[in-house]
Structures are given as structure tokens and as C-alpha cells.
C-alpha positions in Angstrom: 63.3 88.5 73.1 59.9 90.2 73.7 56.9 89.5 71.5 56.2 92.4 69.1 53.1 94.5 69.5 50.0 93.8 67.4 50.6 96.5 64.7 53.9 94.7 63.8 51.9 91.8 62.4 49.5 93.6 60.1 51.6 93.3 56.9 52.4 89.7 57.8 48.7 88.8 58.2 48.1 90.1 54.7 51.1 88.2 53.3 49.8 85.0 54.8 46.6 85.3 52.7 48.0 87.0 49.7 47.1 84.1 47.4 43.5 85.3 47.5 42.3 82.0 49.0 40.5 81.4 52.2 42.8 80.6 55.2 42.0 79.5 58.7 43.3 81.7 61.5 45.5 78.9 62.6 47.3 79.0 59.3 47.8 82.7 59.6 49.2 82.3 63.1 51.5 79.5 62.0 52.8 81.6 59.1 53.6 84.6 61.3 55.2 82.5 64.0 57.5 80.9 61.4 58.3 84.3 59.8 59.2 85.8 63.1 61.1 82.7 64.2 59.3 82.6 67.5 60.6 80.0 69.9 58.2 77.6 71.7 58.7 79.7 74.8 57.7 82.9 73.0 54.6 81.2 71.6 53.5 80.1 75.0 53.9 83.4 77.0 50.5 84.0 78.4 48.7 87.3 79.3 48.1 87.9 83.0 44.7 86.1 83.1 46.3 83.0 81.6 43.4 82.6 79.1 45.4 83.4 76.0 48.9 83.8 74.7 50.4 87.2 73.7 51.2 85.8 70.2 47.6 84.6 69.6 46.0 87.6 71.1 48.1 90.2 69.2 47.8 88.4 65.9 44.1 88.2 66.4 43.7 91.9 67.1 45.9 92.7 64.1 43.5 90.7 62.0 40.5 92.4 63.6 41.8 95.8 62.8 42.4 94.8 59.2 38.9 93.5 58.9 37.5 96.7 60.3 39.5 98.7 57.8 38.2 96.5 54.9 41.6 95.0 54.0 40.3 91.5 55.0 36.9 89.9 55.0 35.7 86.9 56.9 33.6 84.7 54.7 33.0 82.3 57.6 34.0 82.0 61.2 37.8 81.9 61.8 38.6 82.2 58.1 40.2 85.1 56.3 40.2 86.3 52.7 42.2 89.3 51.4 40.3 92.1 49.6 41.3 94.3 46.8 42.0 97.0 49.3 44.3 94.6 51.2 46.2 93.6 48.0 46.7 97.3 47.2 48.1 97.9 50.7 50.3 94.9 50.4 51.7 96.1 47.1 52.2 99.7 48.3 55.3 98.8 50.4 54.1 101.2 53.0 54.2 100.4 56.7 50.7 99.0 57.5 49.7 100.1 61.0 46.9 102.1 62.7 48.1 105.3 61.0 47.8 103.7 57.6 44.3 102.3 58.4 43.1 105.8 59.5 42.6 106.7 55.8 39.6 104.4 55.7 36.3 105.6 57.0 35.2 102.2 58.3 38.3 102.1 60.5 37.9 105.6 61.9 34.3 104.8 62.7 35.4 101.6 64.5 37.9 103.5 66.5 35.4 106.1 67.5 33.1 103.4 68.8 36.0 102.0 70.8 36.9 105.4 72.2 33.6 105.7 73.9 35.0 103.3 76.5 37.5 105.4 78.3 40.3 104.4 80.7 41.3 106.9 83.5 44.2 109.0 82.3 46.1 108.5 85.6 46.3 104.7 84.8 47.3 104.9 81.2 50.9 105.8 81.6 53.1 103.3 79.7 54.6 104.1 76.3 52.8 101.2 74.7 49.5 102.4 75.9 50.1 106.0 74.8 51.2 104.8 71.4 48.2 102.5 71.0 50.4 99.4 70.8 48.4 97.3 73.2 45.4 95.3 72.3 42.1 96.2 73.9 42.3 93.0 76.0 45.8 93.9 77.2 44.6 97.4 78.1 41.8 96.0 80.2 44.0 93.5 82.0 46.7 96.1 82.6 44.2 98.6 83.8 42.7 96.1 86.2 46.2 95.1 87.4 47.0 98.8 88.0 43.8 99.3 89.9 44.4 96.2 92.0 48.0 97.3 92.7 46.8 100.7 94.0 44.1 98.9 96.0 46.6 96.5 97.5 48.7 99.4 98.8 45.6 101.1 100.3 44.6 97.7 101.8 47.9 97.3 103.5 47.8 100.8 104.9 44.4 100.1 106.3 45.6 96.9 107.9 48.5 98.8 109.5 46.1 101.2 111.2 44.2 98.4 113.0 44.9 97.1 116.5 47.0 93.9 117.1 43.8 92.2 118.2 41.9 93.2 115.0 44.8 91.9 112.9 44.8 88.6 114.7 41.1 88.2 113.9 41.7 89.3 110.3 44.2 86.5 109.9 41.6 84.0 111.1 39.0 85.4 108.8 41.4 85.1 105.9 42.0 81.4 106.5 38.3 80.9 106.7 37.8 82.8 103.5 40.4 80.5 101.9 38.3 77.5 102.7 39.8 76.1 105.9 37.5 74.7 108.5 34.0 76.0 107.6 32.5 78.8 109.8 34.2 81.0 112.3 32.0 79.7 115.1 33.0 76.1 114.4 36.4 76.3 112.9 38.4 79.4 113.7 39.3 81.5 116.7 41.7 84.1 117.9 43.5 83.2 121.1 43.3 85.2 124.3 45.3 88.3 123.5 47.8 88.5 126.4 48.1 84.7 127.0 48.7 83.3 123.6 52.0 81.6 124.3 53.3 82.5 120.8 50.0 81.6 119.0 47.6 84.2 117.7 45.0 82.0 116.1 43.9 78.4 115.7 41.9 77.0 112.8 40.8 73.6 111.8 42.4 72.4 108.6 39.1 70.6 107.7 35.5 70.7 109.0 36.1 67.6 111.2 39.1 69.1 112.9 41.3 66.2 112.2 44.3 68.5 112.1 44.7 72.0 113.5 46.7 74.9 112.0 48.2 77.4 114.3 48.6 81.0 113.3 51.1 83.8 114.2 50.3 87.4 113.2 52.8 90.3 113.3 51.6 93.7 112.3 54.9 95.4 111.5 55.7 98.4 109.2 59.4 98.4 108.6 60.7 95.6 110.7 61.8 92.4 108.9 60.8 89.2 110.5 64.0 87.2 111.2 64.9 83.6 111.9 64.7 84.0 115.8 60.9 84.8 115.5 60.3 81.8 113.2 62.2 79.6 115.6 60.1 80.9 118.5 56.9 80.1 116.5 58.2 76.6 115.8 58.8 76.2 119.6 55.2 77.3 120.3 54.0 74.7 117.8 56.0 72.1 119.8 54.2 73.1 123.0 50.8 72.4 121.3 52.1 69.3 119.6 51.2 70.9 116.3 52.7 70.1 112.9 51.4 72.9 110.8 51.6 76.7 111.2 51.1 79.9 109.2 53.1 83.0 110.1 51.6 86.2 108.5 53.2 89.6 108.7 52.5 93.0 107.1 56.2 93.4 106.4 58.7 90.9 105.1 60.9 87.9 106.0 64.6 87.7 106.1 66.5 85.2 103.9 67.5 83.3 107.1 63.9 83.0 108.1 62.8 81.6 104.8 65.7 79.2 104.8 64.9 78.0 108.3 61.4 76.8 107.3 63.0 74.4 104.8 65.2 72.9 107.4 62.6 71.7 109.9 60.2 68.9 109.9 57.2 71.0 110.7 55.3 72.7 107.9 55.4 76.5 108.4 54.1 78.7 105.7 55.3 82.3 105.6 53.1 85.1 104.2 54.5 88.6 103.8 52.6 91.9 103.4 52.4 91.7 99.6 51.1 88.1 99.6 48.6 89.0 102.4 47.0 91.8 100.3 46.9 89.5 97.2 45.1 86.9 99.2 42.7 89.4 100.7 41.9 90.7 97.2 41.5 87.2 95.8 39.1 86.1 98.6 37.3 89.5 98.9 38.3 90.2 102.5 38.2 93.8 103.4 37.2 94.9 99.9 33.9 95.1 98.0 33.0 95.1 94.3 32.5 98.6 93.0 31.7 97.9 89.4 31.4 94.9 87.1 32.1 94.9 83.3 31.0 92.0 81.1 33.2 91.1 78.1 31.1 89.2 75.6 32.1 86.9 72.8 30.2 85.4 69.9 28.1 82.4 70.7 28.7 80.4 67.5 26.4 77.6 68.5 23.4 80.0 68.3 24.0 80.5 64.6 24.1 76.8 63.7 21.3 75.9 61.4 19.8 72.4 61.0 
């Protein structure tokens, strides 16, 4: 069962503090989790960044919107107190959501300030986004994910336009960017193009070179890499008395190829096109930073008085 969007919690937030006493945010969250009968699994579902859960984030934003509309006040950090306006809303039996909050000038002013930060219209496509059901943090994360998804597709297409030699060097660069072996001069190399013997690159697993990792790079578009090619790579590792290898392709691997790696003693890691672009994005290979946004939070230590 999916976790409801943040507007679904607004009335429940008010109900949790309807006794007109101060309540900690943890109490509000616990009240709502119990009311909605959330399972432990639902409570622990995290947003893509992994820094918060959907439940905590959405309840938190429901509270924030109620504060901005004047239905709740915060007498001190992380504590809530219902206002007369909040009690009136609770007793109205009307659905409490963004449309209800629009009647209050404080809320419309808050939304207008938020709307100065725009998200490209070609990215905002899901129903939740169009209906305003996502929290600002979720919008940011989903927008970044959409941008990265589009960039990953562009990145893969760029890789496919390169020569086989360039791709072999790219694979070595990626391993270096991931922290294997130190510098390219000391740790990584692409082998002689026409005399590689089934090996396209060699890299030290550590700076001392106590163990070597052998690389195979196949720049395919539609062809699926099958078991015979992985077996041939394993044979090439035998020739070099190697125990570890990485096979990277711009396409994908067959089920038989994936199964084969689990049957042999050697450690062979398979990286398909999707994983390749994810790693390139993560380690800033072939991409550059266009713009940086800072998301700030309150520094509560600054406001502590002796």
C-alpha cells in the first residue's frame, strides 16, 4: 500500500494537537502512523536520497503548510500548538488541503514566494506534480532524477559514437575514477588494440599492485552479450593467471551470461550500459557540473543562549 501524499495528513496533524497543548513533532508523527495503520515497512520507505522517509517528510510538510496558513504555531523548535484558526478548521468538517488553505493571505503569500523557484515544464509531467501533491523536497529529487535520466541517455549515445579504442580507454578511466590503483600513469592502461588476447585493459586493484584487474570492453548497440563471450573472457583471464575481471558493455547481458559468473571460481563483474552511465554520472566521468543549488536548514546551535 503506497504512502499517502502530504495533503492527506493535514487534518490528522490538527487532530493530534487538538487538546490545545504543546506536542513534539515525534508525537504528531506517531499519532498519524497509528491512525493510518502504517506497517513498519511503510514507515521506513525512504526518498531517493535516503536521507529521510516518505512518512516523516510528508507529515513534516503538511505541518509546515499548516504553520504557513496560521492553523498551527510553533512556540519552540520541533513543537506544535493549534491556533483558533486551526480549531475552527478542525470543527468545520471540511477537507483540509491546499485549496482550503488558499483562503488565508499568509498561505498565498508563502506559495507565491515558493513559485519564484520554477521547474522546467517538460520535466513536471506526473499527476502528483501537476496536482501539487508532492512535497518541495520530493519535487527537487524527482526533478534531479529526471535530469539525470535524460543525461544518462545522452551519455550512452555519446559513448556509442566513440571508437573502440576510445571506449577501452574510457573503461580504464572509469576504474581509476572509482578509486582503483591511483593515477593512470602508474595504475591503469589500455592494451595494444589489435593484440589484446581478449583483454582490453589492465588496472591495479591497489596502489601497490598486489592484484591486477583485467578489463573487457564491448561497445555494442543492440547485441546482447551472451555466455560464450563471458567464457572467452574467463579463458583470457586464465592465460594471464588472473583471478578478477570486469566486463563492461554498452548493451546488456543474457541470463545465461549472468548465471555463468556465479558458477566459476574467478570473480567476474558484469556492467551493462545502464550501470555504466550510472557510474559515469556518480564519478563525474564525461560530464561536468552545470549549476549548483544549496538547500539550507536551520542551524539551531546558533540560537542557543548561555
